[in-house]
C-alpha positions in Angstrom: -8.8 26.0 -17.3 -5.2 25.0 -17.5 -4.4 27.7 -14.9 -7.0 26.2 -12.5 -5.6 22.7 -13.0 -2.0 23.9 -12.3 -3.0 26.0 -9.3 -5.0 23.1 -7.8 -2.1 20.7 -8.3 0.3 23.1 -6.7 -2.1 23.8 -3.7 -2.7 20.1 -3.1 1.0 19.1 -3.4 1.9 21.9 -1.0 -0.6 20.7 1.6 0.5 17.1 1.1 4.2 17.9 1.5 3.6 20.0 4.6 1.5 17.3 6.2 3.8 14.5 5.2 6.2 15.3 8.0 3.4 14.8 10.5 1.8 11.6 9.1 0.5 9.4 11.9 -0.9 6.7 9.6 0.0 5.6 6.1 -1.5 2.8 4.0 -4.0 1.9 1.2 -7.6 2.6 0.5 -9.5 0.0 -1.6 -12.9 0.7 -3.2 -14.4 3.6 -5.1 -11.6 6.1 -5.0 -11.3 9.4 -7.0 -9.8 8.2 -10.3 -9.1 4.5 -9.5 -10.0 1.7 -7.1 -6.8 1.8 -5.0 -5.2 4.9 -3.4 -2.3 5.7 -1.0 -4.1 6.7 2.2 -2.8 8.9 5.0 -4.0 10.4 8.2 -2.5 13.5 9.8 -3.6 14.5 13.3 -4.7 18.0 14.0 -5.4 17.3 17.7 -7.2 14.7 19.9 -10.5 14.9 18.0 -9.6 16.3 14.6 -7.5 15.1 11.6 -6.9 15.3 7.8 -7.7 12.1 5.9 -6.0 12.3 2.5 -5.8 10.0 -0.5 -3.8 10.0 -3.7 -4.7 7.6 -6.5 -3.2 7.1 -9.9 -5.2 5.6 -12.8 -8.0 6.3 -15.3 -5.5 8.5 -17.1 -4.8 10.9 -14.3 -4.2 11.6 -10.6 -7.0 11.8 -8.0 -6.5 13.7 -4.7 -8.9 14.0 -1.7 -7.9 15.9 1.4 -10.8 15.6 3.9 -11.0 17.3 7.3 -12.5 15.0 9.9 -13.6 17.4 12.7 -15.3 14.4 14.3 -13.0 11.6 15.4 -14.0 9.9 18.6 -14.2 6.6 20.5 -17.2 4.3 20.3 -17.8 3.6 24.0 -14.8 1.8 25.7 -13.8 -0.2 22.7 -10.9 0.0 20.2 -13.3 1.3 17.6 -13.5 4.9 16.5 -15.9 6.7 14.3 -15.2 9.7 12.1 -17.0 12.2 9.8 -15.8 15.0 7.6 -15.6 16.8 4.3 -13.1 18.5 2.0 -12.0 19.2 -1.5 -11.6 16.5 -4.2 -9.8 16.9 -7.5 -9.0 14.7 -10.5 -6.2 15.9 -12.8 -6.5 14.5 -16.3 -7.9 15.3 -19.7 -11.3 14.7 -17.9 -10.6 17.3 -15.1 -13.0 17.2 -12.1 -13.1 19.4 -9.0 -15.6 19.2 -6.2 -16.2 18.3 -2.6 -16.4 15.0 -0.8 -17.8 14.0 2.5 -17.1 10.9 4.6 -18.4 8.9 7.5 -16.8 5.8 8.8 -15.6 3.5 11.5 -12.2 2.1 12.2 -10.7 -0.5 14.4 -7.3 0.2 16.1 -5.5 -3.1 16.8 -3.7 -3.0 20.1 -1.0 -5.7 19.5 0.2 -4.3 16.2 0.1 -0.7 15.0 -2.5 -1.3 12.3 -5.8 0.5 11.7 -8.6 -1.1 9.6 -11.5 1.1 8.5 -14.7 1.1 6.5 -16.2 4.3 5.2 -18.7 5.9 2.9 -17.5 8.9 0.8 -20.1 10.6 -1.4 -18.8 13.1 -4.0 -20.4 16.3 -5.4 -18.5 17.2 -8.5 -18.7 20.9 -9.6 -16.3 21.3 -12.5 -16.2 20.2 -15.6 -19.6 18.7 -15.1 -22.0 18.9 -12.1 -23.0 15.5 -10.7 -23.4 13.7 -7.4 -21.9 10.2 -6.8 -23.1 8.4 -3.6 -21.3 5.1 -4.4 -18.0 5.8 -2.7 -17.5 2.9 -0.2 -14.0 2.0 0.9 -11.8 -0.2 3.0 -8.7 1.5 4.6 -5.7 -0.4 5.9 -3.0 1.8 7.5 0.2 1.4 9.5 0.2 3.7 12.6 3.4 5.5 13.5 3.9 6.4 17.2 1.9 5.2 20.2 -0.8 2.6 19.7 -3.6 4.4 21.4 
């Protein structure tokens, strides 16, 4: 089990470090987060309609990391709203180790006068290790600063 924890930590940190150089948005997520109720929240573009939405939280005696791929990221009509959906791995590193998968669906508003994104989403979790359970209460508010063009 210790090897799995260490390998998972190294994998997630490697992905986060490689994506950090390409961060397009960085901020905070409030709500039900893996391991706490506040997390550092980042978005890393993979193209026009795809991205990685990652969170790192500290609390509850450990570190929680989610790295979700949003293959759906698109405009809502001709507005400044976008909607997104995705899934990916979720891990909590502590004495109470948890590993599983999370999904998410949400909407965000891109302010045009300031480079800020404000989003609401629902993130259900399916935990596989050390216990198997489903948690559908993962609602969150995301506030992020956008780097680069305000589009």
